[in-house]
Phi, psi and omega in degrees: 000131181277166179300320179297321178294319179297315179297321178296320178294320178297315180298318179295319178296316178302313181297314179299316181297312182296320178294317177297314181300313179299317180297314179295318181298318181287328182279315182204092187303314182297317178296321180297316179301317180290308186293325181266348181068038183262153170277167177301316181297316179297319178297319178300316182294316181295316181298329183274354182294137174280163177303322178295320179293320177301313180297320180294315179294318181297331183284359177296155178266016178238135178298135178268350175249166179219160177287124178275341182272093181239019182246131180301324180296317180295316178299319179297317179295319182289331183258010180293119179242050184277218183295155178302136180093336182282339179298315182292323178294318179297317179295320178298315179299317178298318179296322178296315178300315181291326177296321177298321178291325177296318179295320179295324181287331183284000000 
């Protein structure tokens, strides 16, 4: 993958993320805060962006979103491919852990 391709992918990801974030915030603010891991202030700013501002921010060569899963335990739970039925329990446990972190951040 060339540098130009990587930058194009970053821009596309930024645009998709910002459009998704605005849509979620407008549809169900509390769910958006939880699912995106946003603060109230960040949600206010994203929701208020004009289409021109979204495009300008999206065209940056830096990702505007980040991976929230930075804990080995959560990654282990999300990638657990064990016995049948344990996948849903592992995902539920991972969601509980991430929800707790969202509460701590708020």
